[in-house]
MDAnalysis code that builds the backbone (N, CA, C; Angstrom):
import MDAnalysis as mda
import numpy as np

u = mda.Universe.empty(681, n_residues=227, atom_resindex=np.repeat(np.arange(227), 3), trajectory=True)
u.add_TopologyAttr("name", ["N", "CA", "C"] * 227)
u.add_TopologyAttr("resid", np.arange(1, 228))
u.add_TopologyAttr("resname", ["MET", "ASN", "LEU", "TYR", "LEU", "TRP", "ILE", "LEU", "VAL", "GLY", "ILE", "ALA", "ALA", "VAL", "PRO", "LEU", "VAL", "LEU", "SER", "PHE", "ASP", "ARG", "LYS", "VAL", "HIS", "TYR", "VAL", "SER", "SER", "TRP", "PRO", "ALA", "VAL", "PHE", "ALA", "ALA", "ALA", "GLY", "ILE", "VAL", "GLY", "ALA", "VAL", "TYR", "ILE", "GLY", "TRP", "ASP", "ILE", "LEU", "LYS", "THR", "SER", "ALA", "ASP", "VAL", "TRP", "GLY", "PHE", "VAL", "GLU", "ARG", "TYR", "ALA", "GLY", "SER", "PHE", "ARG", "ILE", "LEU", "GLY", "LEU", "PRO", "PRO", "ALA", "GLU", "ILE", "LEU", "PHE", "PHE", "LEU", "VAL", "VAL", "PRO", "PHE", "SER", "CYS", "ILE", "PHE", "ILE", "TYR", "GLU", "VAL", "VAL", "ARG", "ALA", "TYR", "PHE", "ARG", "GLU", "ARG", "SER", "VAL", "LYS", "ILE", "PRO", "ARG", "TRP", "ILE", "TRP", "PHE", "VAL", "ILE", "ALA", "ALA", "VAL", "LEU", "ALA", "VAL", "LEU", "ALA", "VAL", "ILE", "PHE", "HIS", "SER", "GLN", "VAL", "TYR", "THR", "LEU", "THR", "VAL", "LEU", "LEU", "SER", "VAL", "ALA", "LEU", "PHE", "PHE", "ALA", "LEU", "THR", "ALA", "ALA", "VAL", "ARG", "PRO", "GLY", "LEU", "LEU", "GLY", "SER", "ARG", "HIS", "PHE", "TRP", "LEU", "ALA", "VAL", "VAL", "LEU", "THR", "TYR", "VAL", "PRO", "PHE", "LEU", "ILE", "PHE", "ASN", "GLY", "LEU", "LEU", "THR", "ALA", "ILE", "PRO", "ILE", "VAL", "VAL", "TYR", "ASN", "ASP", "LEU", "GLU", "ASN", "TRP", "GLY", "ILE", "ARG", "VAL", "TYR", "THR", "ILE", "PRO", "LEU", "GLU", "ASP", "PHE", "PHE", "TYR", "SER", "PHE", "SER", "LEU", "LEU", "GLY", "PHE", "ASN", "PHE", "LEU", "VAL", "PHE", "ARG", "LEU", "LEU", "ARG", "ARG", "GLY", "PRO", "GLU", "ALA", "ARG", "GLY", "GLU"])
u.atoms.positions = np.array([
    [15.605, -5.887, -18.914],
    [16.016, -5.228, -16.978],
    [16.016, -3.631, -17.338],
    [14.615, -3.007, -16.898],
    [14.742, -1.351, -17.287],
    [15.177, -0.889, -15.403],
    [15.469, 0.006, -15.557],
    [15.456, 0.543, -14.007],
    [14.687, 0.544, -12.513],
    [13.315, 0.513, -13.615],
    [11.885, 0.171, -12.472],
    [12.200, -0.959, -12.323],
    [12.446, -2.032, -12.956],
    [12.628, -3.840, -12.389],
    [13.576, -3.788, -11.408],
    [15.071, -3.202, -11.863],
    [15.895, -2.779, -10.202],
    [15.479, -2.613, -9.277],
    [14.922, -1.750, -9.478],
    [14.200, -1.180, -7.682],
    [13.593, -1.923, -7.131],
    [12.458, -2.358, -8.104],
    [11.536, -4.137, -6.998],
    [12.758, -4.863, -6.677],
    [13.933, -5.243, -7.758],
    [14.618, -6.137, -7.148],
    [15.142, -5.736, -5.594],
    [15.361, -5.056, -5.546],
    [16.055, -3.924, -3.926],
    [14.831, -3.920, -3.230],
    [13.560, -3.684, -3.575],
    [12.580, -3.601, -2.436],
    [12.427, -5.208, -1.958],
    [12.498, -6.173, -2.802],
    [11.820, -7.525, -2.792],
    [12.977, -7.981, -1.560],
    [14.002, -7.926, -1.937],
    [15.463, -8.734, -1.677],
    [15.520, -9.211, -0.545],
    [15.894, -8.341, 0.840],
    [15.973, -7.974, 1.547],
    [14.476, -9.325, 2.261],
    [13.269, -8.803, 2.090],
    [12.099, -9.906, 2.780],
    [12.628, -11.265, 1.913],
    [13.393, -11.247, 0.571],
    [13.154, -12.661, 0.411],
    [14.299, -13.387, 0.669],
    [15.999, -12.930, 1.059],
    [16.551, -13.563, 1.592],
    [16.205, -13.937, 3.010],
    [15.409, -13.152, 3.912],
    [15.111, -12.878, 4.917],
    [13.776, -14.190, 5.550],
    [13.074, -14.666, 4.520],
    [11.951, -15.349, 4.494],
    [12.100, -16.511, 5.027],
    [13.584, -17.302, 5.298],
    [13.760, -18.343, 6.356],
    [13.806, -18.168, 7.350],
    [13.472, -16.574, 7.769],
    [14.465, -16.724, 9.456],
    [13.334, -17.727, 10.242],
    [14.326, -17.865, 11.104],
    [13.484, -19.154, 11.970],
    [12.259, -18.693, 13.066],
    [12.583, -17.330, 13.471],
    [11.625, -17.025, 14.125],
    [10.411, -16.032, 13.667],
    [10.542, -15.939, 12.508],
    [9.349, -14.954, 11.581],
    [8.896, -16.252, 10.623],
    [9.874, -17.041, 10.180],
    [9.647, -17.984, 9.031],
    [8.412, -17.464, 7.891],
    [8.953, -16.404, 7.553],
    [7.966, -15.745, 6.226],
    [7.313, -16.513, 5.176],
    [8.435, -17.668, 4.956],
    [7.566, -18.514, 3.924],
    [6.381, -19.021, 3.739],
    [6.643, -19.702, 5.302],
    [5.179, -20.107, 5.199],
    [4.110, -19.238, 5.533],
    [3.766, -18.164, 5.019],
    [3.040, -17.040, 5.028],
    [2.892, -17.019, 3.589],
    [3.693, -17.455, 2.635],
    [3.487, -16.882, 1.024],
    [1.972, -17.413, 0.302],
    [1.565, -18.227, 0.778],
    [0.189, -18.539, 0.629],
    [-1.026, -17.309, 0.866],
    [-0.558, -16.909, 1.838],
    [-2.073, -15.862, 1.909],
    [-1.284, -14.232, 1.845],
    [-0.252, -14.347, 1.656],
    [0.878, -12.921, 1.445],
    [0.410, -12.797, -0.196],
    [0.407, -13.524, -1.058],
    [0.538, -13.587, -2.078],
    [-0.710, -13.441, -2.500],
    [-1.717, -13.999, -2.392],
    [-3.522, -14.133, -2.254],
    [-3.705, -12.948, -1.838],
    [-3.737, -12.402, -0.939],
    [-3.763, -10.937, -0.287],
    [-3.543, -9.989, -1.279],
    [-1.862, -10.082, -1.852],
    [-1.975, -9.130, -3.141],
    [-2.541, -8.920, -4.078],
    [-2.971, -10.577, -4.821],
    [-3.703, -10.504, -5.744],
    [-4.939, -9.672, -5.561],
    [-5.452, -10.200, -4.702],
    [-7.011, -9.797, -4.359],
    [-6.956, -7.802, -4.428],
    [-6.064, -7.335, -3.210],
    [-5.718, -5.860, -3.247],
    [-5.491, -5.680, -5.000],
    [-4.532, -6.192, -5.401],
    [-3.674, -5.645, -6.239],
    [-5.168, -5.069, -7.595],
    [-5.607, -6.830, -8.136],
    [-6.360, -6.489, -9.090],
    [-7.370, -5.328, -9.277],
    [-7.667, -4.594, -8.233],
    [-8.329, -3.618, -7.590],
    [-7.304, -2.205, -7.820],
    [-6.329, -2.517, -7.558],
    [-5.270, -0.968, -7.702],
    [-4.940, -1.011, -8.833],
    [-4.771, -1.991, -9.830],
    [-4.115, -2.043, -11.146],
    [-5.153, -1.578, -12.243],
    [-6.291, -2.241, -11.752],
    [-7.505, -1.190, -12.289],
    [-7.191, 0.137, -12.525],
    [-7.577, 0.689, -10.883],
    [-7.352, 2.359, -10.637],
    [-6.587, 2.540, -11.467],
    [-5.234, 2.007, -11.317],
    [-3.778, 2.227, -12.064],
    [-3.921, 2.022, -14.082],
    [-4.907, 1.729, -14.380],
    [-5.144, 1.909, -15.682],
    [-5.793, 3.097, -16.399],
    [-6.903, 3.022, -15.330],
    [-7.918, 4.299, -15.050],
    [-6.975, 5.455, -15.689],
    [-6.236, 5.756, -14.321],
    [-5.950, 6.848, -13.930],
    [-4.434, 7.398, -14.841],
    [-3.649, 6.555, -15.528],
    [-2.581, 6.475, -16.594],
    [-3.536, 6.921, -17.874],
    [-4.682, 6.477, -18.209],
    [-4.901, 6.628, -19.295],
    [-5.839, 7.883, -19.186],
    [-5.984, 8.575, -17.756],
    [-6.924, 9.666, -17.719],
    [-5.577, 11.052, -17.490],
    [-4.167, 10.565, -17.464],
    [-3.243, 11.469, -17.706],
    [-3.160, 11.837, -16.554],
    [-3.495, 10.878, -15.334],
    [-3.281, 11.059, -13.773],
    [-1.970, 11.607, -13.230],
    [-0.934, 10.503, -13.749],
    [0.083, 10.224, -13.766],
    [0.741, 9.429, -15.469],
    [1.841, 9.427, -15.144],
    [2.532, 8.532, -16.381],
    [3.895, 8.274, -16.210],
    [4.627, 7.151, -17.455],
    [5.600, 6.590, -16.621],
    [6.659, 7.064, -17.746],
    [8.007, 7.318, -17.674],
    [8.933, 7.557, -18.358],
    [9.489, 6.990, -19.068],
    [9.634, 6.499, -20.044],
    [10.190, 5.200, -21.546],
    [11.136, 4.836, -21.104],
    [12.598, 5.992, -20.652],
    [13.899, 5.787, -20.807],
    [13.927, 4.335, -19.410],
    [13.669, 4.900, -18.519],
    [13.741, 3.960, -17.507],
    [12.517, 2.639, -16.939],
    [11.200, 2.984, -17.657],
    [9.969, 1.767, -17.306],
    [10.212, 0.826, -18.506],
    [10.907, 1.111, -19.364],
    [10.616, 0.477, -20.826],
    [9.429, 0.971, -21.845],
    [9.552, 0.433, -22.726],
    [8.624, 1.020, -23.960],
    [7.408, 0.002, -23.924],
    [7.407, -1.275, -23.423],
    [6.149, -2.184, -23.750],
    [5.068, -2.450, -22.445],
    [4.220, -2.100, -22.808],
    [3.098, -1.824, -22.071],
    [1.748, -2.878, -22.113],
    [1.511, -2.784, -21.110],
    [-0.004, -3.961, -20.845],
    [-0.842, -3.476, -20.200],
    [-1.772, -2.584, -20.936],
    [-3.617, -2.068, -20.988],
    [-2.833, -0.549, -20.180],
    [-1.864, -0.179, -20.805],
    [-1.432, 0.975, -20.433],
    [-0.379, 1.244, -19.969],
    [0.600, 0.164, -18.862],
    [0.964, 0.062, -17.986],
    [2.236, -0.978, -18.559],
    [3.383, -0.282, -17.724],
    [4.906, -1.179, -18.169],
    [4.637, -2.067, -16.683],
    [5.355, -3.283, -17.306],
    [5.268, -4.597, -16.307],
    [6.006, -4.392, -15.174],
    [6.856, -3.110, -14.750],
    [6.934, -3.355, -13.459],
    [6.299, -2.484, -12.814],
    [5.244, -1.775, -13.414],
    [4.189, -1.164, -12.474],
    [3.225, -2.299, -12.023],
    [3.114, -3.561, -12.771],
    [1.713, -4.393, -12.134],
    [2.913, -5.003, -11.487],
    [3.394, -5.588, -11.011],
    [4.557, -6.118, -10.586],
    [4.823, -5.401, -9.053],
    [4.780, -3.930, -8.888],
    [4.672, -3.285, -7.897],
    [3.884, -3.721, -6.957],
    [2.420, -4.339, -7.355],
    [1.396, -4.825, -6.312],
    [1.427, -5.919, -6.083],
    [2.456, -6.700, -6.603],
    [3.124, -8.036, -5.951],
    [4.222, -7.866, -5.072],
    [5.105, -6.971, -5.068],
    [6.395, -6.844, -4.211],
    [6.528, -6.167, -3.504],
    [5.476, -4.972, -3.548],
    [5.286, -4.140, -2.472],
    [4.657, -4.334, -1.134],
    [3.726, -5.168, -1.206],
    [2.896, -6.171, -0.600],
    [3.539, -7.216, 0.328],
    [4.104, -7.900, -0.790],
    [5.098, -8.929, -0.093],
    [6.357, -7.961, 0.753],
    [6.767, -7.529, 0.177],
    [7.560, -6.533, 1.249],
    [7.297, -6.425, 2.656],
    [6.152, -5.448, 2.533],
    [5.516, -4.683, 3.801],
    [4.481, -5.664, 4.568],
    [4.205, -6.531, 4.065],
    [3.175, -7.582, 4.950],
    [4.605, -8.488, 5.492],
    [6.024, -8.835, 4.981],
    [7.181, -8.957, 5.836],
    [7.273, -8.669, 7.243],
    [7.202, -6.971, 6.572],
    [7.660, -5.818, 7.888],
    [6.335, -6.387, 9.220],
    [5.357, -5.978, 8.718],
    [4.669, -6.890, 9.214],
    [4.170, -7.349, 10.369],
    [4.980, -9.007, 9.760],
    [5.379, -10.072, 10.232],
    [6.486, -9.362, 11.144],
    [7.194, -9.292, 10.746],
    [8.184, -8.787, 11.446],
    [8.153, -8.617, 13.439],
    [7.368, -7.473, 12.899],
    [7.064, -6.798, 14.175],
    [6.277, -7.541, 14.880],
    [5.110, -8.578, 14.755],
    [4.441, -9.191, 15.225],
    [5.297, -10.185, 16.044],
    [6.461, -10.449, 15.223],
    [7.319, -11.087, 16.109],
    [8.247, -10.952, 16.777],
    [8.435, -9.918, 16.816],
    [9.949, -9.503, 18.305],
    [9.080, -8.484, 19.230],
    [7.595, -7.985, 18.707],
    [7.406, -6.979, 19.512],
    [5.920, -7.906, 20.355],
    [5.497, -6.904, 21.579],
    [4.523, -7.896, 22.077],
    [3.135, -6.579, 21.857],
    [2.092, -7.088, 21.274],
    [0.989, -6.626, 20.907],
    [0.244, -5.947, 22.359],
    [-0.442, -4.766, 22.007],
    [-0.918, -4.404, 22.950],
    [-2.007, -3.406, 21.919],
    [-3.207, -4.151, 21.932],
    [-4.292, -3.802, 21.903],
    [-5.014, -2.681, 22.308],
    [-5.952, -2.311, 21.834],
    [-6.518, -0.297, 22.607],
    [-8.346, -0.646, 22.231],
    [-8.961, -0.642, 22.880],
    [-10.478, -1.215, 21.900],
    [-10.541, 0.283, 21.519],
    [-10.876, 1.020, 20.689],
    [-11.455, 2.313, 20.130],
    [-12.856, 1.761, 19.532],
    [-13.813, 2.295, 20.035],
    [-15.021, 2.038, 19.709],
    [-15.335, 2.439, 17.782],
    [-15.789, 1.408, 17.473],
    [-16.073, 1.950, 15.943],
    [-16.346, 2.634, 15.289],
    [-17.269, 3.765, 16.172],
    [-18.131, 4.855, 15.635],
    [-16.916, 6.017, 14.895],
    [-15.601, 6.067, 16.025],
    [-14.748, 6.407, 15.702],
    [-13.892, 6.479, 14.217],
    [-13.974, 5.620, 13.786],
    [-13.316, 5.555, 12.606],
    [-14.317, 5.469, 11.405],
    [-15.745, 5.096, 11.783],
    [-16.508, 5.283, 10.898],
    [-16.516, 7.278, 10.818],
    [-16.727, 8.092, 12.303],
    [-16.590, 9.385, 11.390],
    [-15.312, 10.084, 11.025],
    [-14.320, 9.227, 11.100],
    [-13.160, 9.404, 10.373],
    [-13.207, 9.044, 8.870],
    [-13.833, 8.173, 8.503],
    [-14.178, 8.056, 6.869],
    [-15.205, 8.512, 6.557],
    [-16.132, 9.510, 7.516],
    [-16.957, 10.303, 6.474],
    [-15.799, 11.887, 6.533],
    [-15.133, 11.940, 7.091],
    [-14.983, 13.281, 7.407],
    [-13.642, 13.235, 5.912],
    [-13.118, 12.166, 6.007],
    [-12.021, 11.557, 4.437],
    [-13.045, 11.662, 3.437],
    [-14.498, 11.223, 3.410],
    [-15.270, 11.391, 2.165],
    [-15.451, 12.948, 2.028],
    [-15.774, 14.003, 3.025],
    [-16.067, 15.279, 2.677],
    [-15.204, 15.835, 2.592],
    [-13.878, 15.538, 2.437],
    [-12.795, 16.160, 1.857],
    [-12.809, 15.569, 0.612],
    [-13.032, 14.903, 0.058],
    [-13.052, 13.640, -0.958],
    [-13.869, 14.749, -2.051],
    [-14.724, 14.996, -1.805],
    [-16.390, 16.131, -2.449],
    [-15.485, 17.409, -2.446],
    [-15.121, 18.495, -1.857],
    [-14.367, 19.514, -1.575],
    [-13.660, 19.550, -2.778],
    [-12.143, 18.185, -2.490],
    [-11.566, 17.759, -3.677],
    [-11.950, 17.349, -4.963],
    [-13.119, 17.583, -4.863],
    [-13.758, 16.656, -6.268],
    [-12.909, 17.127, -7.621],
    [-12.656, 18.257, -7.965],
    [-11.492, 18.754, -9.467],
    [-10.660, 17.450, -9.256],
    [-9.486, 17.566, -8.279],
    [-8.288, 16.667, -8.312],
    [-8.466, 15.680, -8.466],
    [-8.303, 14.678, -9.653],
    [-8.918, 13.532, -9.731],
    [-8.572, 12.160, -8.085],
    [-6.477, 12.576, -8.029],
    [-5.753, 11.899, -7.967],
    [-6.079, 11.847, -6.075],
    [-6.238, 13.131, -5.648],
    [-6.704, 13.414, -4.384],
    [-7.897, 12.685, -4.138],
    [-9.291, 13.201, -4.943],
    [-10.344, 12.346, -4.640],
    [-9.946, 10.723, -4.163],
    [-9.652, 11.049, -5.219],
    [-9.260, 8.633, -5.407],
    [-8.289, 8.729, -3.958],
    [-7.750, 9.175, -3.513],
    [-6.646, 8.546, -2.335],
    [-7.714, 9.173, -1.040],
    [-8.728, 10.046, -0.972],
    [-9.090, 10.163, 0.109],
    [-10.391, 8.903, 0.455],
    [-10.838, 8.522, -0.931],
    [-12.209, 7.800, -0.839],
    [-11.597, 6.677, -0.363],
    [-9.859, 6.629, -0.540],
    [-9.547, 5.250, -0.588],
    [-9.265, 4.662, 0.736],
    [-8.787, 5.942, 1.449],
    [-8.618, 5.537, 2.602],
    [-9.336, 5.805, 3.865],
    [-10.665, 6.405, 3.472],
    [-11.640, 6.650, 4.430],
    [-12.280, 5.073, 3.635],
    [-12.489, 4.385, 2.674],
    [-13.173, 3.127, 2.683],
    [-12.140, 2.148, 3.350],
    [-11.075, 2.600, 3.852],
    [-10.533, 1.433, 4.535],
    [-11.110, 1.270, 5.645],
    [-10.924, 2.695, 6.325],
    [-11.490, 2.351, 7.615],
    [-12.574, 2.272, 7.707],
    [-13.666, 2.322, 7.275],
    [-14.962, 2.038, 6.906],
    [-14.876, 0.239, 6.969],
    [-14.522, 0.148, 6.441],
    [-14.378, -1.684, 5.957],
    [-13.863, -2.665, 7.475],
    [-13.074, -1.776, 7.446],
    [-12.009, -2.568, 8.774],
    [-12.584, -2.276, 9.432],
    [-13.065, -1.279, 10.078],
    [-14.163, -1.063, 11.340],
    [-15.214, -1.715, 11.770],
    [-15.638, -2.519, 9.818],
    [-16.779, -3.153, 9.727],
    [-16.529, -4.581, 10.260],
    [-15.480, -5.058, 9.652],
    [-15.154, -6.599, 9.430],
    [-14.356, -7.004, 10.730],
    [-13.065, -5.976, 10.623],
    [-12.111, -6.599, 11.626],
    [-11.453, -5.212, 12.391],
    [-12.509, -4.813, 13.224],
    [-12.343, -3.552, 14.294],
    [-11.199, -3.530, 14.718],
    [-10.095, -5.033, 15.540],
    [-9.224, -5.184, 16.211],
    [-7.928, -4.908, 15.738],
    [-8.044, -4.878, 14.086],
    [-6.838, -4.407, 13.856],
    [-6.583, -3.135, 13.742],
    [-7.302, -2.086, 14.138],
    [-7.503, -0.342, 13.927],
    [-6.963, -0.337, 15.092],
    [-7.012, -1.328, 16.762],
    [-6.837, -1.123, 17.342],
    [-5.033, -1.274, 18.229],
    [-4.585, -2.428, 17.191],
    [-3.607, -2.995, 16.867],
    [-2.023, -2.084, 16.708],
    [-1.520, -1.953, 18.356],
    [-0.069, -1.706, 18.105],
    [0.349, -2.416, 16.894],
    [0.718, -3.786, 16.600],
    [1.523, -4.284, 15.222],
    [0.962, -3.643, 14.499],
    [0.056, -3.606, 14.100],
    [-0.242, -3.198, 13.104],
    [-0.158, -1.591, 12.941],
    [-0.088, -0.485, 13.629],
    [0.157, 0.714, 13.352],
    [1.719, 1.145, 13.550],
    [2.690, 0.107, 14.172],
    [4.165, -0.067, 14.105],
    [4.225, -0.165, 12.617],
    [4.090, -1.166, 12.163],
    [4.494, -1.694, 11.250],
    [3.932, -0.754, 9.727],
    [2.821, 0.069, 10.012],
    [2.384, 1.273, 8.717],
    [3.654, 1.724, 8.830],
    [4.250, 2.553, 10.178],
    [5.339, 3.543, 10.353],
    [6.533, 3.038, 9.704],
    [6.724, 1.747, 9.971],
    [8.046, 1.264, 9.837],
    [8.060, 1.175, 8.276],
    [6.766, 0.915, 7.823],
    [7.145, 0.869, 5.792],
    [7.486, 1.999, 5.509],
    [7.143, 3.310, 5.907],
    [7.339, 4.732, 5.531],
    [8.995, 4.949, 4.759],
    [9.384, 3.722, 5.879],
    [11.190, 4.055, 5.735],
    [11.064, 4.098, 4.182],
    [11.464, 2.520, 3.801],
    [11.402, 2.129, 3.147],
    [10.520, 3.011, 1.469],
    [9.205, 3.207, 2.198],
    [8.548, 4.106, 0.523],
    [9.178, 5.075, 0.285],
    [10.029, 6.351, 1.460],
    [10.408, 7.309, 1.505],
    [11.598, 6.797, 0.289],
    [12.644, 5.675, 0.882],
    [13.845, 5.575, -0.229],
    [13.310, 5.225, -1.525],
    [12.116, 4.459, -1.674],
    [11.950, 3.703, -2.756],
    [11.497, 4.871, -3.587],
    [10.083, 5.143, -2.786],
    [9.243, 5.952, -3.525],
    [9.855, 7.579, -3.940],
    [10.798, 7.800, -3.754],
    [11.691, 8.877, -3.844],
    [12.372, 9.153, -4.604],
    [12.978, 7.414, -4.954],
    [13.716, 7.635, -6.204],
    [12.432, 7.798, -7.457],
    [11.367, 6.758, -7.293],
    [10.493, 6.887, -8.720],
    [10.237, 8.342, -8.790],
    [10.157, 8.704, -8.281],
    [9.544, 10.374, -8.247],
    [11.033, 11.851, -8.315],
    [12.015, 11.446, -8.067],
    [13.327, 12.518, -8.171],
    [13.947, 11.874, -9.574],
    [13.868, 10.702, -10.230],
    [14.487, 10.308, -11.400],
    [14.246, 10.703, -12.678],
    [12.669, 11.090, -13.035],
    [11.591, 10.029, -12.322],
    [11.717, 9.465, -13.417],
    [10.670, 7.781, -12.547],
    [10.439, 7.140, -13.600],
    [9.092, 7.244, -13.724],
    [8.154, 7.869, -12.603],
    [6.761, 7.982, -12.589],
    [6.497, 9.873, -11.957],
    [6.058, 10.019, -13.732],
    [5.492, 11.639, -13.061],
    [4.362, 11.815, -13.320],
    [3.433, 13.119, -12.644],
    [2.562, 13.084, -11.918],
    [1.757, 14.323, -12.783],
    [1.001, 14.894, -13.301],
    [-0.285, 15.741, -13.546],
    [-0.501, 16.523, -11.920],
    [0.546, 17.381, -11.908],
    [-0.247, 18.238, -10.842],
    [-1.592, 18.972, -10.487],
    [-2.054, 19.181, -11.607],
    [-3.204, 19.773, -12.138],
    [-4.731, 18.661, -10.968],
    [-4.122, 17.750, -10.992],
    [-5.107, 16.270, -10.975],
    [-4.299, 16.090, -9.069],
    [-3.698, 16.491, -8.713],
    [-3.079, 16.453, -6.875],
    [-3.035, 18.047, -6.384],
    [-3.007, 18.038, -4.885],
    [-2.793, 19.148, -4.231],
    [-1.176, 20.115, -4.337],
    [-0.273, 19.511, -5.216],
    [0.740, 20.116, -5.500],
    [1.855, 20.655, -4.799],
    [1.550, 18.887, -3.771],
    [2.336, 19.746, -2.402],
    [3.331, 18.532, -2.066],
    [4.139, 18.599, -2.351],
    [5.800, 17.864, -1.963],
    [6.363, 17.709, -0.954],
    [6.489, 16.200, -0.657],
    [7.800, 15.685, 0.224],
    [8.966, 15.378, -0.758],
    [9.817, 16.190, -0.665],
    [10.812, 15.953, -1.040],
    [10.483, 16.432, -2.688],
    [10.429, 14.836, -3.268],
    [9.734, 14.933, -4.454],
    [8.526, 13.933, -4.543],
    [8.378, 13.617, -3.683],
    [7.003, 12.311, -3.487],
    [5.159, 13.756, -3.040],
    [4.510, 13.244, -4.006],
    [3.098, 13.789, -4.183],
    [2.761, 13.903, -2.195],
    [1.662, 14.272, -1.846],
    [1.648, 13.948, -0.735],
    [0.548, 13.014, -0.225],
    [-0.239, 12.578, -1.558],
    [-1.416, 11.802, -2.216],
    [-0.599, 10.498, -1.839],
    [0.305, 10.783, -2.206],
    [1.383, 9.288, -2.203],
    [1.032, 8.729, -0.990],
    [1.724, 9.378, 0.290],
    [1.507, 9.046, 1.859],
    [0.138, 7.970, 1.780],
    [-1.015, 9.318, 1.274],
    [-2.547, 8.440, 1.132],
    [-2.522, 7.080, 0.770],
    [-1.898, 6.963, -0.504],
    [-2.077, 6.031, -1.494],
    [-1.238, 4.905, -0.606],
    [-0.469, 4.986, -0.582],
    [0.418, 4.245, 0.585],
    [-0.075, 2.977, 1.420],
    [-1.038, 4.322, 2.344],
    [-1.463, 3.435, 3.692],
    [-2.564, 2.716, 3.295],
    [-3.086, 2.980, 1.754],
    [-4.519, 2.055, 1.947],
    [-4.439, 1.348, 1.214],
    [-3.427, 1.115, 0.208],
    [-2.784, -0.058, -0.294],
    [-2.535, -0.825, 0.304],
    [-1.300, -0.380, 1.825],
    [-0.882, -1.446, 2.405],
    [-1.998, -1.859, 3.480],
    [-3.035, -1.111, 3.892],
    [-4.054, -1.019, 5.291],
    [-4.737, -2.395, 4.574],
    [-5.125, -2.191, 3.240],
    [-6.208, -3.713, 2.448],
    [-5.316, -4.608, 2.600],
    [-3.798, -4.930, 2.135],
    [-3.677, -5.960, 2.410],
    [-3.040, -6.399, 3.352],
    [-3.218, -5.685, 4.917],
    [-2.354, -6.173, 6.035],
    [-3.972, -6.618, 6.357],
    [-5.177, -6.277, 5.846],
    [-6.855, -6.604, 6.471],
    [-6.602, -7.783, 5.577],
    [-6.668, -7.910, 4.215],
    [-7.203, -9.250, 3.763],
    [-6.300, -10.696, 4.187],
    [-4.812, -10.161, 4.420],
    [-3.702, -11.133, 4.919],
    [-4.066, -11.811, 6.025],
    [-4.353, -10.855, 7.072],
    [-5.413, -11.451, 8.400],
    [-6.392, -12.260, 7.990],
    [-7.328, -11.741, 7.317],
    [-8.642, -12.610, 6.896],
    [-8.061, -13.883, 6.409],
    [-7.053, -14.167, 5.480],
    [-6.943, -15.272, 5.082],
    [-5.919, -15.913, 5.724],
    [-5.113, -15.289, 6.723],
    [-4.348, -16.676, 7.706],
    [-5.387, -17.392, 8.479],
    [-5.004, -18.894, 8.812],
    [-5.973, -19.452, 9.432],
    [-4.686, -19.185, 11.061],
    [-5.640, -19.803, 12.079],
    [-5.363, -20.538, 13.128],
    [-6.148, -19.425, 14.527],
    [-5.721, -20.104, 15.686],
    [-6.391, -19.272, 16.893],
    [-6.287, -18.049, 16.730],
    [-4.515, -17.261, 16.668],
    [-4.053, -16.412, 16.672],
    [-5.025, -15.271, 16.124],
    [-5.035, -15.841, 14.398],
    [-5.129, -15.117, 13.439],
    [-6.871, -14.853, 13.344],
    [-7.677, -15.934, 13.713],
    [-9.194, -15.493, 14.446],
    [-9.012, -14.935, 15.058],
    [-8.455, -14.634, 16.348],
    [-9.077, -13.877, 16.972],
    [-8.805, -12.212, 18.032],
    [-7.781, -12.007, 16.113],
    [-7.643, -10.470, 16.223],
    [-8.817, -9.791, 16.318],
])
């Protein structure tokens, strides 16, 4: 057990213990949660392998271990299971304890936002991490507007996203401050929030946004279909 793995244990601990809470009963959502994490994670792990091999970021052996799978520490692969598991839990808690207030926003607005992000990606194409996170958020808005526009007007969705940034600041702060993950600042804006690259905020949004989207598409029942 290296430090990176212990941090993942800390991320998963609370959602795991509270999965059997009667009101949320998160355990009943596990099949959809892990399916969503697997589908989205397969894409992001591929992205991770490419960016690691291109020296966009890397991992400190002292804290992540020396063993690698396709260039990644095992903990980095588990990251794409553990983080969605914990953050979809936040989403389900929000859905259980807060009343939904949906706002119907014309789809074209999200497509315009996606287009603006795509243009920014082109402008910053020389910085690989910046380019890819902007494109990933653009793709999220465009795809979600096409297949599940109601999610983008959901109070539950946006409140859950905001709340996920609390553990994000804590745990990603640890990963970048120790550091366990190191970044090549030639491939990003070089702007940090504490020790966290600004691009990580976009990365987290797209990763969790896609997980929330796929999770809602996989969930069965009238409520899930009607969103």
